[in-house]
mmCIF file of the C-alpha atoms, coordinates in Angstrom:
data_MODEL
# 
_entry.id   MODEL 
# 
loop_
_atom_site.group_PDB 
_atom_site.id 
_atom_site.type_symbol 
_atom_site.label_atom_id 
_atom_site.label_alt_id 
_atom_site.label_comp_id 
_atom_site.label_asym_id 
_atom_site.label_entity_id 
_atom_site.label_seq_id 
_atom_site.pdbx_PDB_ins_code 
_atom_site.Cartn_x 
_atom_site.Cartn_y 
_atom_site.Cartn_z 
_atom_site.occupancy 
_atom_site.B_iso_or_equiv 
_atom_site.pdbx_formal_charge 
_atom_site.auth_seq_id 
_atom_site.auth_comp_id 
_atom_site.auth_asym_id 
_atom_site.auth_atom_id 
_atom_site.pdbx_PDB_model_num 
ATOM 1   C CA . MET A 1 1   ? -3.570  -14.321 7.372   1.00 0.00 ? 1   MET A CA 1 
ATOM 2   C CA . GLU A 1 2   ? -3.033  -10.904 6.220   1.00 0.00 ? 2   GLU A CA 1 
ATOM 3   C CA . GLU A 1 3   ? -5.569  -8.231  5.808   1.00 0.00 ? 3   GLU A CA 1 
ATOM 4   C CA . ILE A 1 4   ? -5.824  -6.528  2.528   1.00 0.00 ? 4   ILE A CA 1 
ATOM 5   C CA . PHE A 1 5   ? -7.873  -3.443  2.325   1.00 0.00 ? 5   PHE A CA 1 
ATOM 6   C CA . LEU A 1 6   ? -8.918  -1.761  -1.102  1.00 0.00 ? 6   LEU A CA 1 
ATOM 7   C CA . ASP A 1 7   ? -11.181 1.551   -1.024  1.00 0.00 ? 7   ASP A CA 1 
ATOM 8   C CA . ALA A 1 8   ? -14.164 1.487   -3.493  1.00 0.00 ? 8   ALA A CA 1 
ATOM 9   C CA . GLN A 1 9   ? -17.061 4.114   -3.935  1.00 0.00 ? 9   GLN A CA 1 
ATOM 10  C CA . ILE A 1 10  ? -20.352 3.449   -5.363  1.00 0.00 ? 10  ILE A CA 1 
ATOM 11  C CA . ARG A 1 11  ? -20.315 4.066   -9.295  1.00 0.00 ? 11  ARG A CA 1 
ATOM 12  C CA . GLU A 1 12  ? -22.931 6.232   -10.614 1.00 0.00 ? 12  GLU A CA 1 
ATOM 13  C CA . GLY A 1 13  ? -24.092 5.529   -14.502 1.00 0.00 ? 13  GLY A CA 1 
ATOM 14  C CA . THR A 1 14  ? -23.029 2.674   -16.436 1.00 0.00 ? 14  THR A CA 1 
ATOM 15  C CA . GLY A 1 15  ? -22.203 2.449   -20.538 1.00 0.00 ? 15  GLY A CA 1 
ATOM 16  C CA . ARG A 1 16  ? -19.453 3.009   -22.655 1.00 0.00 ? 16  ARG A CA 1 
ATOM 17  C CA . ALA A 1 17  ? -18.895 6.739   -22.311 1.00 0.00 ? 17  ALA A CA 1 
ATOM 18  C CA . LYS A 1 18  ? -19.384 6.746   -18.261 1.00 0.00 ? 18  LYS A CA 1 
ATOM 19  C CA . VAL A 1 19  ? -16.460 4.214   -18.290 1.00 0.00 ? 19  VAL A CA 1 
ATOM 20  C CA . LYS A 1 20  ? -14.551 5.926   -20.257 1.00 0.00 ? 20  LYS A CA 1 
ATOM 21  C CA . ASP A 1 21  ? -14.645 9.018   -18.393 1.00 0.00 ? 21  ASP A CA 1 
ATOM 22  C CA . LEU A 1 22  ? -14.036 6.905   -15.126 1.00 0.00 ? 22  LEU A CA 1 
ATOM 23  C CA . ARG A 1 23  ? -10.635 5.540   -16.440 1.00 0.00 ? 23  ARG A CA 1 
ATOM 24  C CA . ASP A 1 24  ? -9.558  8.783   -17.514 1.00 0.00 ? 24  ASP A CA 1 
ATOM 25  C CA . ALA A 1 25  ? -10.073 10.114  -13.791 1.00 0.00 ? 25  ALA A CA 1 
ATOM 26  C CA . GLY A 1 26  ? -7.721  7.179   -12.865 1.00 0.00 ? 26  GLY A CA 1 
ATOM 27  C CA . PHE A 1 27  ? -10.435 4.495   -11.570 1.00 0.00 ? 27  PHE A CA 1 
ATOM 28  C CA . ILE A 1 28  ? -11.415 1.061   -12.855 1.00 0.00 ? 28  ILE A CA 1 
ATOM 29  C CA . PRO A 1 29  ? -15.092 -0.029  -12.980 1.00 0.00 ? 29  PRO A CA 1 
ATOM 30  C CA . ALA A 1 30  ? -15.617 -3.030  -10.733 1.00 0.00 ? 30  ALA A CA 1 
ATOM 31  C CA . VAL A 1 31  ? -18.733 -4.876  -9.580  1.00 0.00 ? 31  VAL A CA 1 
ATOM 32  C CA . VAL A 1 32  ? -19.539 -6.581  -6.247  1.00 0.00 ? 32  VAL A CA 1 
ATOM 33  C CA . TYR A 1 33  ? -21.812 -9.772  -6.662  1.00 0.00 ? 33  TYR A CA 1 
ATOM 34  C CA . SER A 1 34  ? -23.735 -11.114 -3.430  1.00 0.00 ? 34  SER A CA 1 
ATOM 35  C CA . GLU A 1 35  ? -25.451 -14.297 -2.961  1.00 0.00 ? 35  GLU A CA 1 
ATOM 36  C CA . GLY A 1 36  ? -29.029 -13.369 -3.169  1.00 0.00 ? 36  GLY A CA 1 
ATOM 37  C CA . LYS A 1 37  ? -28.718 -9.892  -3.521  1.00 0.00 ? 37  LYS A CA 1 
ATOM 38  C CA . ILE A 1 38  ? -28.241 -7.421  -6.234  1.00 0.00 ? 38  ILE A CA 1 
ATOM 39  C CA . SER A 1 39  ? -25.035 -6.506  -7.608  1.00 0.00 ? 39  SER A CA 1 
ATOM 40  C CA . LYS A 1 40  ? -23.419 -3.224  -7.009  1.00 0.00 ? 40  LYS A CA 1 
ATOM 41  C CA . PRO A 1 41  ? -21.362 -1.043  -9.470  1.00 0.00 ? 41  PRO A CA 1 
ATOM 42  C CA . LEU A 1 42  ? -18.281 0.334   -7.925  1.00 0.00 ? 42  LEU A CA 1 
ATOM 43  C CA . LYS A 1 43  ? -15.149 2.133   -8.884  1.00 0.00 ? 43  LYS A CA 1 
ATOM 44  C CA . VAL A 1 44  ? -11.836 1.535   -7.530  1.00 0.00 ? 44  VAL A CA 1 
ATOM 45  C CA . SER A 1 45  ? -8.223  3.374   -7.693  1.00 0.00 ? 45  SER A CA 1 
ATOM 46  C CA . HIS A 1 46  ? -6.364  2.114   -10.765 1.00 0.00 ? 46  HIS A CA 1 
ATOM 47  C CA . SER A 1 47  ? -3.108  2.782   -8.728  1.00 0.00 ? 47  SER A CA 1 
ATOM 48  C CA . GLN A 1 48  ? -4.026  1.120   -5.539  1.00 0.00 ? 48  GLN A CA 1 
ATOM 49  C CA . LEU A 1 49  ? -5.249  -2.013  -7.463  1.00 0.00 ? 49  LEU A CA 1 
ATOM 50  C CA . VAL A 1 50  ? -2.464  -2.221  -9.243  1.00 0.00 ? 50  VAL A CA 1 
ATOM 51  C CA . ARG A 1 51  ? -0.165  -2.118  -6.284  1.00 0.00 ? 51  ARG A CA 1 
ATOM 52  C CA . LEU A 1 52  ? -2.077  -5.057  -4.703  1.00 0.00 ? 52  LEU A CA 1 
ATOM 53  C CA . VAL A 1 53  ? -1.980  -6.911  -7.583  1.00 0.00 ? 53  VAL A CA 1 
ATOM 54  C CA . HIS A 1 54  ? 1.750   -6.683  -7.545  1.00 0.00 ? 54  HIS A CA 1 
ATOM 55  C CA . GLN A 1 55  ? 2.283   -6.905  -3.855  1.00 0.00 ? 55  GLN A CA 1 
ATOM 56  C CA . HIS A 1 56  ? -0.351  -10.111 -3.359  1.00 0.00 ? 56  HIS A CA 1 
ATOM 57  C CA . ARG A 1 57  ? -1.179  -13.254 -5.013  1.00 0.00 ? 57  ARG A CA 1 
ATOM 58  C CA . LEU A 1 58  ? -4.879  -12.058 -5.122  1.00 0.00 ? 58  LEU A CA 1 
ATOM 59  C CA . GLU A 1 59  ? -6.673  -15.435 -6.333  1.00 0.00 ? 59  GLU A CA 1 
ATOM 60  C CA . ASN A 1 60  ? -7.201  -16.739 -3.008  1.00 0.00 ? 60  ASN A CA 1 
ATOM 61  C CA . ALA A 1 61  ? -6.684  -13.858 -1.037  1.00 0.00 ? 61  ALA A CA 1 
ATOM 62  C CA . VAL A 1 62  ? -9.587  -12.400 1.070   1.00 0.00 ? 62  VAL A CA 1 
ATOM 63  C CA . ILE A 1 63  ? -9.821  -8.654  0.464   1.00 0.00 ? 63  ILE A CA 1 
ATOM 64  C CA . ASN A 1 64  ? -11.680 -6.268  2.632   1.00 0.00 ? 64  ASN A CA 1 
ATOM 65  C CA . LEU A 1 65  ? -13.505 -3.831  0.220   1.00 0.00 ? 65  LEU A CA 1 
ATOM 66  C CA . ARG A 1 66  ? -14.111 -0.643  2.072   1.00 0.00 ? 66  ARG A CA 1 
ATOM 67  C CA . ILE A 1 67  ? -17.392 0.890   0.016   1.00 0.00 ? 67  ILE A CA 1 
ATOM 68  C CA . LYS A 1 68  ? -17.979 4.621   0.529   1.00 0.00 ? 68  LYS A CA 1 
ATOM 69  C CA . ASP A 1 69  ? -21.657 5.525   -0.160  1.00 0.00 ? 69  ASP A CA 1 
ATOM 70  C CA . ASP A 1 70  ? -23.284 8.755   1.050   1.00 0.00 ? 70  ASP A CA 1 
ATOM 71  C CA . GLY A 1 71  ? -20.771 9.359   3.662   1.00 0.00 ? 71  GLY A CA 1 
ATOM 72  C CA . LYS A 1 72  ? -21.185 5.922   5.294   1.00 0.00 ? 72  LYS A CA 1 
ATOM 73  C CA . GLU A 1 73  ? -18.447 3.424   4.834   1.00 0.00 ? 73  GLU A CA 1 
ATOM 74  C CA . LYS A 1 74  ? -18.961 -0.334  4.967   1.00 0.00 ? 74  LYS A CA 1 
ATOM 75  C CA . THR A 1 75  ? -16.504 -3.080  4.714   1.00 0.00 ? 75  THR A CA 1 
ATOM 76  C CA . LYS A 1 76  ? -17.462 -6.216  2.863   1.00 0.00 ? 76  LYS A CA 1 
ATOM 77  C CA . SER A 1 77  ? -15.008 -9.430  2.592   1.00 0.00 ? 77  SER A CA 1 
ATOM 78  C CA . CYS A 1 78  ? -14.770 -10.626 -0.751  1.00 0.00 ? 78  CYS A CA 1 
ATOM 79  C CA . LEU A 1 79  ? -12.745 -12.574 -3.056  1.00 0.00 ? 79  LEU A CA 1 
ATOM 80  C CA . ILE A 1 80  ? -11.636 -11.566 -6.711  1.00 0.00 ? 80  ILE A CA 1 
ATOM 81  C CA . LYS A 1 81  ? -13.809 -13.297 -9.099  1.00 0.00 ? 81  LYS A CA 1 
ATOM 82  C CA . GLU A 1 82  ? -12.354 -12.329 -12.375 1.00 0.00 ? 82  GLU A CA 1 
ATOM 83  C CA . ILE A 1 83  ? -9.963  -9.308  -13.443 1.00 0.00 ? 83  ILE A CA 1 
ATOM 84  C CA . GLN A 1 84  ? -10.578 -8.239  -17.093 1.00 0.00 ? 84  GLN A CA 1 
ATOM 85  C CA . TYR A 1 85  ? -7.125  -6.901  -19.030 1.00 0.00 ? 85  TYR A CA 1 
ATOM 86  C CA . HIS A 1 86  ? -6.757  -4.877  -21.895 1.00 0.00 ? 86  HIS A CA 1 
ATOM 87  C CA . PRO A 1 87  ? -6.148  -7.045  -25.052 1.00 0.00 ? 87  PRO A CA 1 
ATOM 88  C CA . VAL A 1 88  ? -3.105  -4.765  -26.235 1.00 0.00 ? 88  VAL A CA 1 
ATOM 89  C CA . LYS A 1 89  ? -2.200  -2.462  -23.601 1.00 0.00 ? 89  LYS A CA 1 
ATOM 90  C CA . GLU A 1 90  ? -2.584  -5.369  -20.513 1.00 0.00 ? 90  GLU A CA 1 
ATOM 91  C CA . ASP A 1 91  ? -4.179  -2.805  -18.411 1.00 0.00 ? 91  ASP A CA 1 
ATOM 92  C CA . ILE A 1 92  ? -6.592  -3.711  -16.122 1.00 0.00 ? 92  ILE A CA 1 
ATOM 93  C CA . ILE A 1 93  ? -10.204 -2.641  -17.142 1.00 0.00 ? 93  ILE A CA 1 
ATOM 94  C CA . HIS A 1 94  ? -12.796 -4.298  -14.873 1.00 0.00 ? 94  HIS A CA 1 
ATOM 95  C CA . VAL A 1 95  ? -12.875 -6.084  -11.613 1.00 0.00 ? 95  VAL A CA 1 
ATOM 96  C CA . ASP A 1 96  ? -15.414 -8.395  -10.592 1.00 0.00 ? 96  ASP A CA 1 
ATOM 97  C CA . PHE A 1 97  ? -15.786 -9.389  -6.558  1.00 0.00 ? 97  PHE A CA 1 
ATOM 98  C CA . ASN A 1 98  ? -17.745 -11.966 -4.798  1.00 0.00 ? 98  ASN A CA 1 
ATOM 99  C CA . GLU A 1 99  ? -18.908 -11.087 -1.377  1.00 0.00 ? 99  GLU A CA 1 
ATOM 100 C CA . ILE A 1 100 ? -18.118 -14.001 0.899   1.00 0.00 ? 100 ILE A CA 1 
ATOM 101 C CA . SER A 1 101 ? -19.261 -14.925 4.513   1.00 0.00 ? 101 SER A CA 1 
ATOM 102 C CA . LEU A 1 102 ? -15.813 -15.444 6.985   1.00 0.00 ? 102 LEU A CA 1 
ATOM 103 C CA . THR A 1 103 ? -17.613 -18.039 8.995   1.00 0.00 ? 103 THR A CA 1 
ATOM 104 C CA . LYS A 1 104 ? -19.031 -20.386 6.002   1.00 0.00 ? 104 LYS A CA 1 
ATOM 105 C CA . VAL A 1 105 ? -16.500 -22.958 4.336   1.00 0.00 ? 105 VAL A CA 1 
ATOM 106 C CA . ILE A 1 106 ? -15.813 -22.404 0.477   1.00 0.00 ? 106 ILE A CA 1 
ATOM 107 C CA . LYS A 1 107 ? -14.305 -24.258 -2.158  1.00 0.00 ? 107 LYS A CA 1 
ATOM 108 C CA . ILE A 1 108 ? -11.007 -22.791 -3.892  1.00 0.00 ? 108 ILE A CA 1 
ATOM 109 C CA . ASN A 1 109 ? -8.090  -23.563 -6.011  1.00 0.00 ? 109 ASN A CA 1 
ATOM 110 C CA . VAL A 1 110 ? -4.726  -23.256 -4.107  1.00 0.00 ? 110 VAL A CA 1 
ATOM 111 C CA . PRO A 1 111 ? -1.210  -23.514 -6.252  1.00 0.00 ? 111 PRO A CA 1 
ATOM 112 C CA . VAL A 1 112 ? 1.068   -25.971 -5.940  1.00 0.00 ? 112 VAL A CA 1 
ATOM 113 C CA . VAL A 1 113 ? 4.931   -24.679 -5.512  1.00 0.00 ? 113 VAL A CA 1 
ATOM 114 C CA . ALA A 1 114 ? 7.601   -27.270 -5.991  1.00 0.00 ? 114 ALA A CA 1 
ATOM 115 C CA . LYS A 1 115 ? 10.848  -26.296 -4.025  1.00 0.00 ? 115 LYS A CA 1 
ATOM 116 C CA . GLY A 1 116 ? 14.150  -27.602 -4.547  1.00 0.00 ? 116 GLY A CA 1 
ATOM 117 C CA . ASP A 1 117 ? 16.430  -29.501 -7.155  1.00 0.00 ? 117 ASP A CA 1 
ATOM 118 C CA . PRO A 1 118 ? 15.488  -32.971 -7.336  1.00 0.00 ? 118 PRO A CA 1 
ATOM 119 C CA . ILE A 1 119 ? 18.409  -35.648 -6.937  1.00 0.00 ? 119 ILE A CA 1 
ATOM 120 C CA . GLY A 1 120 ? 17.254  -37.360 -10.528 1.00 0.00 ? 120 GLY A CA 1 
ATOM 121 C CA . VAL A 1 121 ? 17.876  -34.091 -12.286 1.00 0.00 ? 121 VAL A CA 1 
ATOM 122 C CA . LYS A 1 122 ? 21.077  -32.993 -10.919 1.00 0.00 ? 122 LYS A CA 1 
ATOM 123 C CA . GLN A 1 123 ? 22.713  -36.381 -10.682 1.00 0.00 ? 123 GLN A CA 1 
ATOM 124 C CA . GLU A 1 124 ? 21.123  -38.539 -13.109 1.00 0.00 ? 124 GLU A CA 1 
ATOM 125 C CA . GLY A 1 125 ? 19.845  -36.424 -15.954 1.00 0.00 ? 125 GLY A CA 1 
ATOM 126 C CA . GLY A 1 126 ? 16.096  -36.360 -15.537 1.00 0.00 ? 126 GLY A CA 1 
ATOM 127 C CA . SER A 1 127 ? 13.727  -33.836 -15.840 1.00 0.00 ? 127 SER A CA 1 
ATOM 128 C CA . LEU A 1 128 ? 10.872  -32.847 -12.899 1.00 0.00 ? 128 LEU A CA 1 
ATOM 129 C CA . GLU A 1 129 ? 7.129   -33.099 -14.557 1.00 0.00 ? 129 GLU A CA 1 
ATOM 130 C CA . HIS A 1 130 ? 5.068   -30.926 -12.383 1.00 0.00 ? 130 HIS A CA 1 
ATOM 131 C CA . ILE A 1 131 ? 1.494   -32.323 -13.327 1.00 0.00 ? 131 ILE A CA 1 
ATOM 132 C CA . LEU A 1 132 ? -0.922  -30.813 -10.818 1.00 0.00 ? 132 LEU A CA 1 
ATOM 133 C CA . TRP A 1 133 ? -0.374  -27.007 -10.571 1.00 0.00 ? 133 TRP A CA 1 
ATOM 134 C CA . GLU A 1 134 ? -3.647  -26.327 -8.351  1.00 0.00 ? 134 GLU A CA 1 
ATOM 135 C CA . ILE A 1 135 ? -5.135  -28.280 -5.779  1.00 0.00 ? 135 ILE A CA 1 
ATOM 136 C CA . GLU A 1 136 ? -8.989  -27.670 -4.988  1.00 0.00 ? 136 GLU A CA 1 
ATOM 137 C CA . VAL A 1 137 ? -9.406  -27.198 -1.019  1.00 0.00 ? 137 VAL A CA 1 
ATOM 138 C CA . GLU A 1 138 ? -12.304 -26.574 1.227   1.00 0.00 ? 138 GLU A CA 1 
ATOM 139 C CA . CYS A 1 139 ? -11.975 -24.490 4.339   1.00 0.00 ? 139 CYS A CA 1 
ATOM 140 C CA . LEU A 1 140 ? -12.903 -21.072 5.974   1.00 0.00 ? 140 LEU A CA 1 
ATOM 141 C CA . PRO A 1 141 ? -11.868 -18.065 3.965   1.00 0.00 ? 141 PRO A CA 1 
ATOM 142 C CA . THR A 1 142 ? -9.622  -16.992 7.074   1.00 0.00 ? 142 THR A CA 1 
ATOM 143 C CA . ASN A 1 143 ? -7.510  -20.479 6.489   1.00 0.00 ? 143 ASN A CA 1 
ATOM 144 C CA . ILE A 1 144 ? -6.958  -20.389 2.791   1.00 0.00 ? 144 ILE A CA 1 
ATOM 145 C CA . PRO A 1 145 ? -3.299  -21.179 2.306   1.00 0.00 ? 145 PRO A CA 1 
ATOM 146 C CA . LYS A 1 146 ? -1.519  -18.813 -0.071  1.00 0.00 ? 146 LYS A CA 1 
ATOM 147 C CA . GLU A 1 147 ? 0.213   -21.807 -1.902  1.00 0.00 ? 147 GLU A CA 1 
ATOM 148 C CA . ILE A 1 148 ? 1.449   -25.639 -1.005  1.00 0.00 ? 148 ILE A CA 1 
ATOM 149 C CA . ARG A 1 149 ? 4.888   -26.090 -0.999  1.00 0.00 ? 149 ARG A CA 1 
ATOM 150 C CA . VAL A 1 150 ? 6.498   -29.331 -1.861  1.00 0.00 ? 150 VAL A CA 1 
ATOM 151 C CA . ASP A 1 151 ? 9.833   -30.160 -1.099  1.00 0.00 ? 151 ASP A CA 1 
ATOM 152 C CA . VAL A 1 152 ? 10.883  -32.298 -4.283  1.00 0.00 ? 152 VAL A CA 1 
ATOM 153 C CA . SER A 1 153 ? 14.896  -32.476 -3.611  1.00 0.00 ? 153 SER A CA 1 
ATOM 154 C CA . PRO A 1 154 ? 14.965  -36.184 -2.615  1.00 0.00 ? 154 PRO A CA 1 
ATOM 155 C CA . LEU A 1 155 ? 12.872  -37.261 -5.700  1.00 0.00 ? 155 LEU A CA 1 
ATOM 156 C CA . LYS A 1 156 ? 15.208  -39.742 -8.158  1.00 0.00 ? 156 LYS A CA 1 
ATOM 157 C CA . ILE A 1 157 ? 14.194  -40.758 -11.327 1.00 0.00 ? 157 ILE A CA 1 
ATOM 158 C CA . GLY A 1 158 ? 10.865  -42.727 -11.363 1.00 0.00 ? 158 GLY A CA 1 
ATOM 159 C CA . ASP A 1 159 ? 9.755   -41.251 -7.755  1.00 0.00 ? 159 ASP A CA 1 
ATOM 160 C CA . SER A 1 160 ? 6.659   -39.288 -7.453  1.00 0.00 ? 160 SER A CA 1 
ATOM 161 C CA . ILE A 1 161 ? 4.738   -37.424 -4.807  1.00 0.00 ? 161 ILE A CA 1 
ATOM 162 C CA . HIS A 1 162 ? 1.077   -37.794 -4.587  1.00 0.00 ? 162 HIS A CA 1 
ATOM 163 C CA . ILE A 1 163 ? -1.395  -35.637 -2.876  1.00 0.00 ? 163 ILE A CA 1 
ATOM 164 C CA . LYS A 1 164 ? -1.658  -37.699 -0.044  1.00 0.00 ? 164 LYS A CA 1 
ATOM 165 C CA . ASP A 1 165 ? 2.061   -37.146 0.900   1.00 0.00 ? 165 ASP A CA 1 
ATOM 166 C CA . LEU A 1 166 ? 1.460   -33.252 0.988   1.00 0.00 ? 166 LEU A CA 1 
ATOM 167 C CA . VAL A 1 167 ? 1.707   -31.396 4.337   1.00 0.00 ? 167 VAL A CA 1 
ATOM 168 C CA . ILE A 1 168 ? -1.907  -29.618 4.561   1.00 0.00 ? 168 ILE A CA 1 
ATOM 169 C CA . PRO A 1 169 ? -2.338  -26.722 6.939   1.00 0.00 ? 169 PRO A CA 1 
ATOM 170 C CA . ASP A 1 170 ? -4.871  -27.575 9.852   1.00 0.00 ? 170 ASP A CA 1 
ATOM 171 C CA . GLY A 1 171 ? -8.554  -26.477 8.951   1.00 0.00 ? 171 GLY A CA 1 
ATOM 172 C CA . VAL A 1 172 ? -8.061  -27.420 5.411   1.00 0.00 ? 172 VAL A CA 1 
ATOM 173 C CA . LYS A 1 173 ? -9.595  -30.275 3.728   1.00 0.00 ? 173 LYS A CA 1 
ATOM 174 C CA . VAL A 1 174 ? -8.270  -31.276 -0.066  1.00 0.00 ? 174 VAL A CA 1 
ATOM 175 C CA . LEU A 1 175 ? -10.741 -32.261 -2.572  1.00 0.00 ? 175 LEU A CA 1 
ATOM 176 C CA . ASN A 1 176 ? -8.615  -33.787 -5.373  1.00 0.00 ? 176 ASN A CA 1 
# 
């Protein structure tokens, strides 16, 4: 698993005016939620977050947030809970993070990606119906697969691939 780091700072003040000033300064407001703890308002660099969004599939990537607070730096392992976009400009306007434990099993959705051209499409004039786009899995955060690839090239008209036919990495349990 590739380690992804994102720098963050504790955010002072809340409200519309403070958030507008924050965005004008090149930051995005964020919040990190922890189980049983009070949520922390943060600010992250707009350019650094946009670069990460374009380079990685962040829906199931573990992000190491390096939070700077009063000269101290703490690192928290997090998953992105939600990214909010501006409805017209499509810019990122807010991010929610969930702090996780790297030793505790979690449930997460992993995308299913079809690879290859089915025989039934190329030679028999059929079409490929991709019904299930995500599979819910249970695993340690360090074992989250980026995607589950399915080779569809041997499929003829009327053939199908079921979840039991998929090759699942070790340490990952399918819940579908």
